[in-house]
C-alpha positions in Angstrom: 42.8 -156.7 -203.4 41.3 -155.6 -200.1 39.5 -157.4 -197.3 36.6 -157.0 -195.4 35.8 -158.6 -191.9 32.1 -159.6 -191.4 30.0 -161.1 -188.2 27.6 -163.2 -189.3 24.8 -165.4 -187.7 23.6 -168.2 -189.2 21.4 -171.1 -188.6 23.4 -174.3 -186.7 22.7 -176.6 -190.1 24.0 -173.9 -192.7 25.5 -174.9 -195.7 28.8 -173.4 -197.5 26.4 -172.1 -200.3 24.7 -170.4 -197.6 27.2 -169.0 -196.1 28.4 -167.7 -199.8 24.7 -166.2 -200.2 25.1 -164.6 -196.8 28.5 -162.7 -197.9 26.9 -161.9 -200.9 24.1 -160.3 -199.6 26.2 -158.3 -197.2 28.7 -157.3 -199.4 26.9 -157.2 -202.8 29.7 -159.0 -204.7 29.8 -162.0 -206.4 33.5 -162.6 -206.9 35.3 -163.2 -203.5 37.2 -165.7 -201.2 36.7 -166.1 -197.8 37.7 -167.8 -194.6 36.4 -168.5 -191.3 38.4 -166.8 -188.7 36.3 -167.8 -185.7 33.4 -170.0 -185.0 31.1 -170.7 -181.9 27.7 -171.6 -181.0 25.1 -169.0 -179.4 22.6 -170.9 -177.5 21.6 -168.1 -174.8 18.4 -168.2 -176.2 16.8 -172.0 -176.6 14.6 -171.3 -179.3 17.0 -169.5 -181.5 20.2 -171.2 -181.3 22.8 -170.5 -184.1 26.5 -170.2 -185.2 28.3 -167.3 -184.9 31.3 -166.3 -187.4 33.8 -164.0 -188.1 34.7 -164.6 -191.8 37.4 -162.6 -193.4 36.3 -161.3 -197.3 39.2 -161.1 -199.8 38.2 -159.4 -203.2 39.3 -157.2 -206.2 35.8 -155.4 -205.5 36.7 -154.5 -201.9 38.7 -151.0 -201.4 42.0 -151.1 -199.4 45.3 -152.8 -199.7 45.6 -156.2 -198.3 47.1 -156.7 -194.6 50.6 -157.4 -194.1 51.2 -161.0 -193.3 50.3 -162.3 -190.0 54.1 -162.9 -188.0 55.0 -166.8 -187.5 57.2 -168.6 -185.8 60.9 -168.1 -187.0 62.9 -171.7 -186.8 66.4 -170.6 -187.8 68.0 -173.8 -189.4 71.8 -174.5 -189.3 74.1 -177.6 -189.0 74.6 -177.6 -185.4 76.8 -180.6 -184.5 74.5 -180.5 -181.1 72.2 -183.3 -179.6 69.3 -182.9 -177.9 67.6 -185.9 -175.5 64.0 -186.1 -174.8 62.1 -188.0 -172.8 58.4 -188.5 -173.4 56.9 -188.2 -176.5 53.5 -186.1 -175.7 52.8 -182.6 -176.7 56.1 -181.0 -174.9 58.2 -183.4 -175.6 57.6 -183.8 -179.4 57.3 -180.6 -180.0 60.5 -179.8 -178.3 62.3 -182.1 -180.2 60.5 -181.3 -183.6 61.5 -178.1 -183.2 65.3 -178.7 -182.2 65.3 -181.2 -185.3 64.2 -178.3 -187.9 66.6 -175.9 -186.3 69.2 -178.7 -187.3 70.0 -180.3 -183.8 70.4 -184.1 -183.9 67.8 -185.4 -181.5 66.3 -188.4 -179.8 63.2 -189.1 -178.0 63.1 -191.5 -175.1 59.4 -192.7 -175.1 58.9 -195.3 -172.1 55.4 -196.9 -173.6 54.8 -198.3 -176.8 54.1 -196.9 -180.5 50.6 -195.6 -181.1 49.2 -198.9 -182.7 50.8 -201.0 -180.2 49.6 -198.7 -177.5 46.0 -198.9 -178.8 46.5 -202.9 -178.8 47.3 -202.7 -175.1 44.3 -200.7 -173.8 41.7 -202.6 -175.8 43.3 -205.6 -174.1 42.9 -203.7 -170.8 39.4 -202.8 -170.9 38.2 -206.2 -171.7 40.2 -208.3 -169.2 41.4 -205.6 -166.6 45.0 -206.8 -166.8 47.1 -203.8 -166.8 50.1 -203.5 -169.4 52.6 -200.5 -167.8 53.6 -200.0 -171.2 50.2 -199.5 -173.6 47.8 -197.7 -171.4 45.9 -194.4 -171.4 49.0 -192.3 -169.4 52.4 -193.4 -171.2 52.9 -194.3 -174.6 53.1 -192.4 -178.2 51.7 -189.0 -177.9 51.2 -189.3 -174.3 48.5 -189.1 -172.2 46.4 -186.5 -174.7 46.3 -188.9 -177.4 43.6 -191.0 -175.5 41.5 -188.0 -174.1 39.5 -186.5 -177.4 42.1 -184.1 -178.5 40.6 -180.9 -176.9 42.7 -177.9 -178.3 41.3 -175.1 -175.8 44.1 -173.4 -173.5 43.9 -170.2 -171.2 47.7 -169.2 -171.3 48.6 -166.0 -172.5 51.6 -165.1 -174.6 51.7 -168.2 -177.1 49.7 -167.2 -180.1 52.9 -168.2 -182.3 53.3 -171.5 -180.9 49.8 -172.0 -180.9 49.7 -171.3 -184.5 52.9 -173.6 -185.3 51.7 -176.9 -183.5 47.9 -176.2 -185.0 49.3 -176.0 -188.2 51.2 -178.5 -187.5 48.4 -181.0 -186.7 46.3 -179.6 -189.8 49.4 -180.6 -192.1 49.1 -184.1 -190.3 45.4 -184.7 -191.4 43.8 -182.7 -188.7 40.2 -180.9 -189.8 40.8 -177.2 -190.6 38.0 -176.4 -188.3 40.5 -176.2 -185.6 41.8 -173.5 -186.6 39.0 -171.1 -186.2 36.4 -172.9 -183.9 35.9 -171.7 -180.6 36.1 -174.7 -178.6 38.4 -177.0 -180.9 39.1 -180.6 -180.9 40.7 -183.6 -183.1 38.9 -186.6 -181.4 40.8 -189.6 -179.9 40.2 -192.1 -183.2 41.7 -188.9 -185.2 44.5 -188.1 -183.1 46.0 -191.7 -183.0 46.7 -191.5 -186.4 48.0 -187.8 -186.6 50.5 -188.3 -183.8 51.7 -191.4 -186.1 51.6 -188.7 -188.9 53.8 -186.4 -187.2 56.2 -188.7 -185.8 57.4 -190.2 -189.4 57.6 -186.6 -190.5 60.0 -186.3 -187.6 62.0 -189.2 -188.5 62.1 -188.2 -192.1 63.6 -185.1 -191.1 66.4 -187.2 -189.3 64.7 -187.4 -185.8 65.3 -190.7 -183.7 62.4 -192.0 -181.3 62.8 -195.3 -179.3 59.8 -196.7 -177.7 59.8 -198.8 -174.4 62.6 -197.0 -173.4 62.2 -196.0 -169.9 64.6 -193.0 -168.6 65.9 -194.6 -165.0 68.6 -192.1 -164.7 70.7 -188.7 -165.5 74.6 -188.5 -165.4 75.2 -185.5 -164.0 78.4 -183.7 -162.5 78.4 -180.0 -161.2 74.8 -179.5 -162.6 75.9 -180.5 -166.1 74.1 -183.6 -167.4 75.8 -186.0 -169.9 73.9 -188.8 -170.6 70.4 -190.4 -170.1 70.4 -193.9 -168.5 67.9 -196.6 -170.0 67.4 -199.9 -169.6 68.9 -200.3 -172.9 72.0 -198.4 -172.8 73.1 -194.5 -172.0 72.1 -191.9 -174.3 74.7 -188.7 -174.6 74.2 -185.7 -175.3 74.1 -181.6 -174.9 71.0 -180.8 -173.8 68.2 -182.9 -171.9 64.7 -182.1 -171.6 62.6 -184.1 -169.4 58.6 -184.4 -170.4 57.2 -187.2 -168.6 53.6 -185.6 -168.1 52.1 -185.4 -164.3 52.1 -189.6 -163.6 55.5 -190.6 -163.7 56.3 -190.4 -159.8 59.1 -192.5 -160.4 60.7 -189.9 -163.0 59.9 -187.3 -160.4 61.7 -188.9 -157.8 64.6 -189.6 -159.9 65.1 -186.1 -160.3 64.7 -184.9 -156.6 67.1 -187.2 -156.0 69.7 -185.5 -158.6 69.0 -182.1 -156.6 65.9 -180.8 -159.1 64.3 -178.4 -156.9 59.8 -178.7 -156.7 57.6 -176.9 -154.8 53.9 -178.0 -154.3 50.9 -175.8 -155.6 47.2 -175.5 -156.0 45.8 -178.7 -158.1 42.6 -180.1 -158.5 40.9 -183.2 -157.5 37.2 -185.0 -157.6 35.2 -187.6 -159.5 34.1 -187.6 -163.0 30.4 -187.0 -163.4 28.5 -189.0 -166.4 25.1 -188.2 -167.7 22.9 -189.2 -171.0 24.3 -186.5 -173.4 20.4 -186.2 -174.4 19.9 -184.6 -171.2 22.8 -182.0 -171.9 21.5 -181.7 -175.3 17.9 -180.9 -173.9 19.4 -178.4 -171.1 21.7 -176.7 -173.4 19.8 -176.2 -176.5 16.1 -176.8 -175.2 16.1 -179.7 -177.8 17.7 -183.6 -177.6 19.3 -183.2 -181.5 20.4 -180.2 -183.2 21.2 -180.1 -187.0 24.7 -179.3 -187.7 26.0 -179.6 -184.2 27.7 -182.9 -182.8 27.0 -182.7 -179.3 26.1 -179.8 -176.4 28.8 -179.1 -174.3 29.2 -177.3 -170.6 31.3 -175.9 -168.7 30.6 -175.0 -165.6 32.4 -173.4 -162.2 30.9 -172.7 -158.6 32.5 -170.8 -155.6 31.2 -173.2 -153.6 32.0 -172.3 -150.4 34.1 -169.5 -150.8 37.1 -171.3 -150.4 37.7 -173.6 -153.1 36.5 -173.2 -156.7 34.7 -176.0 -157.9 34.8 -176.4 -161.9 34.1 -179.2 -164.8 37.2 -180.0 -167.1 37.8 -182.4 -169.7 34.1 -182.4 -170.5 33.6 -185.1 -173.1 30.2 -184.8 -175.6 29.4 -188.1 -176.7 32.2 -189.6 -175.1 33.5 -192.4 -172.7 35.1 -192.7 -169.2 37.9 -194.8 -169.3 40.7 -196.1 -166.9 43.7 -193.8 -166.9 45.6 -195.9 -164.3 49.4 -195.1 -164.6 50.8 -197.8 -162.6 49.9 -201.3 -161.2 47.6 -201.0 -158.1 46.2 -197.6 -158.6 42.7 -196.6 -160.1 42.0 -193.4 -161.8 39.6 -192.3 -164.5 39.6 -190.1 -167.4 37.3 -189.0 -170.3 37.5 -189.3 -174.2 35.6 -189.0 -177.2 35.6 -189.4 -180.9 35.6 -186.6 -183.5 31.9 -187.3 -184.4 30.9 -187.1 -180.5 28.3 -189.6 -181.6 28.3 -191.7 -178.4 25.1 -192.0 -175.8 26.5 -190.4 -172.9 28.6 -187.2 -172.1 31.1 -187.0 -169.0 33.5 -184.5 -167.3 35.8 -184.1 -164.4 34.2 -182.4 -161.5 36.8 -181.0 -159.3 37.6 -178.7 -156.3 40.8 -176.7 -156.3 42.9 -176.8 -153.6 46.6 -177.2 -152.2 47.9 -180.3 -150.8 48.5 -178.4 -147.4 45.1 -178.0 -147.0 44.3 -181.7 -147.8 47.1 -183.3 -145.5 46.2 -180.6 -142.7 50.5 -179.8 -142.9 52.4 -178.0 -144.9 54.0 -181.2 -147.2 57.2 -181.2 -149.0 57.1 -182.0 -152.4 58.1 -185.6 -152.2 55.2 -185.9 -149.4 52.6 -184.8 -151.7 53.2 -187.1 -154.3 53.3 -190.0 -151.5 50.0 -188.8 -150.4 48.8 -188.6 -153.8 49.9 -192.0 -154.9 48.5 -193.6 -151.5 44.9 -192.1 -152.5 45.2 -193.5 -156.0 45.9 -196.7 -154.3 43.4 -196.6 -151.9 40.6 -196.6 -154.9 41.9 -199.8 -156.6 41.8 -201.5 -152.8 38.4 -200.3 -152.3 37.2 -202.1 -155.7 39.8 -205.0 -155.5 41.1 -204.0 -159.1 40.0 -201.2 -161.6 36.6 -201.4 -161.5 35.0 -197.7 -160.5 33.8 -196.5 -157.1 30.5 -194.7 -157.7 27.2 -193.2 -157.0 24.6 -191.4 -158.2 25.0 -187.3 -157.5 21.4 -187.0 -156.0 23.0 -189.7 -153.2 26.3 -188.0 -152.9 24.3 -185.0 -152.1 22.4 -186.4 -149.6 25.2 -189.4 -148.2 23.2 -192.2 -149.5 25.0 -195.2 -150.9 23.4 -195.9 -154.6 22.7 -199.7 -154.6 21.4 -200.0 -158.3 24.1 -200.4 -161.1 23.1 -197.9 -163.9 24.4 -198.0 -167.6 27.6 -196.4 -168.0 30.4 -196.5 -171.0 33.1 -197.2 -167.7 34.4 -200.3 -169.4 35.5 -202.3 -166.3 32.3 -201.9 -164.4 31.2 -200.2 -160.8 31.3 -200.8 -157.7 28.9 -198.9 -155.4 31.1 -196.6 -153.0 30.3 -194.1 -150.1 32.5 -191.2 -152.2 32.0 -188.7 -150.0 34.1 -190.9 -147.1 36.7 -191.2 -150.1 38.1 -187.9 -150.0 38.8 -185.4 -147.4 36.2 -183.1 -145.7 36.8 -180.0 -147.7 36.6 -181.6 -151.1 33.6 -183.3 -150.3 32.2 -180.0 -149.1 32.9 -178.0 -151.6 31.9 -180.5 -154.3 28.6 -180.7 -152.7 27.8 -176.9 -152.9 29.6 -177.0 -156.4 27.0 -179.8 -157.6 24.2 -177.9 -155.8 25.0 -175.3 -157.9 25.8 -177.0 -161.5 21.9 -178.8 -161.2 20.6 -175.6 -161.0 22.5 -174.8 -164.3 21.6 -177.8 -165.6 18.2 -179.4 -165.3 18.7 -182.9 -164.3 22.3 -182.8 -163.5 21.6 -184.4 -160.2 20.3 -187.7 -162.2 24.1 -188.0 -163.0 26.4 -190.4 -161.3 29.9 -189.8 -160.1 33.0 -192.2 -160.5 36.1 -192.8 -160.1 39.1 -190.9 -158.8 39.9 -188.0 -161.3 43.2 -187.0 -159.8 45.4 -185.9 -163.2 43.6 -182.8 -164.2 46.8 -181.0 -163.1 50.0 -181.5 -161.2 50.1 -180.7 -157.5 54.1 -180.0 -157.5 56.5 -177.5 -159.8 59.6 -178.1 -160.3 62.0 -174.8 -159.9 63.0 -173.4 -163.3 65.0 -170.1 -164.5 63.0 -167.7 -167.2 64.8 -169.7 -170.2 63.4 -172.9 -169.0 66.3 -174.5 -167.4 66.2 -176.3 -164.3 67.5 -173.9 -161.4 70.8 -175.1 -160.3 71.7 -177.3 -163.6 73.1 -176.1 -167.0 71.5 -177.9 -169.3 68.5 -179.5 -167.8 64.7 -178.8 -168.9 61.6 -180.2 -167.5 58.8 -179.4 -170.0 55.1 -179.7 -170.3 52.6 -180.9 -167.6 54.9 -183.1 -165.5 56.8 -179.3 -164.9 54.0 -177.8 -163.3 53.9 -175.1 -166.0 51.6 -176.2 -168.6 47.9 -178.2 -168.8 46.4 -179.4 -172.0 47.6 -180.2 -175.2 48.1 -176.9 -176.4 50.1 -175.2 -173.5 52.2 -178.4 -172.9 53.2 -178.0 -176.9 54.0 -174.4 -176.6 55.8 -175.3 -173.3 58.0 -177.8 -175.2 58.0 -175.2 -178.0 59.5 -172.5 -175.9 62.0 -174.2 -174.7 63.2 -175.7 -177.7 63.6 -171.8 -178.9 65.6 -171.3 -175.6 68.1 -173.4 -176.8 68.1 -172.6 -180.3 68.8 -169.2 -179.2 71.6 -170.2 -177.0 73.5 -171.7 -180.0 72.5 -169.1 -182.7 
């Protein structure tokens, strides 16, 4: 049996029968199987928006030998009599534990938040009443922050192909759609992801893994660089290896690690606001029509060099989605975006942020601890301005002209909007860069300036990075690892999960 790789152009609303007919027309054979390897939407010509597909066709009528199977992640199993304690059940923490458990380790996940069902109840209560729950919110709980932020699976990280395939396959086996394997911009949707993380957790538990919800890591017992136990409000947990995967919102975990002597450095990060528009406006700008059969909703990814010093770009774009209160701690006010699998909401949103170094914002060199304090104070200032969790906002056009918006627009944000001079609420370098970037965005997407900016978007990346060795261990420690977004080495579901997998493989290699 041989194979043939075809590159096809098909209408936006093509059917599987039409795909098979196109393969038949190209190869002039009837008996074949096929698999989509890549699928992306080509909207460069508005009058001819279509799908581009790369299809792998297999048939006895195609000459040649079948290719060798693609390499896959190797997880060697043996009973090791070793225990790993993992703090955090987000992508990095969970997949580190998942791989180690498959390799024969005893693993324990400590999760400060609630299981996903209880977490969802807490989020719905928060959005209805404004009463914040520190254990059930958008930042903390089963699956981490990514569980309620659309489930986008794109990643720019290099050298993670085996890890990525393992992660994608794990999601598909847990119920994710097969398309996430080949879509150019795959996503699961928050409605599906909360079911999938539960299924993955139950699979992990069937393998013998243990998870304790509502159990916060408070400290680590250490002696001469060797960690012996994790200290929680429910007692101590001993182990041979300790992986901390807290996300980038767990400031108290950062500070606990700093007190232990774990080293951190500052780095560039992104800060800004979240932009919200009518989805029809985005569809019209991207496709030339407000509705396109066969496609859920139009996306966009915008970048600008702005003033030539600080890049401005959109991030975590949620077509047909909602803006949500992503507060991690009582008395702080930040936002994020999410969308469900169908992406059929009436609004689109995206982070609109500036890449900058904390030192440039403070006007002096900051330590990692000072950077956290600065960012925490900024997040509190947005809470203080609103007197709660309502989102400060203004129209994009008004932001450009420095004029406060007095008319409240329709929005998906559940806790209300408060008119605000957003150009006064962030530092001048950020504001100036944002203004230049938004002007450029408005030239690229007609009507972009008619949207609104709201809330503080401060969680797209961490402003600090742990000092760690090539094998992932924290510098100066023998068995302590910091993984995922909280480490400063990853951002997003796939890269964070891959970071956890890589650390697990390093531990496995050490014990082989």
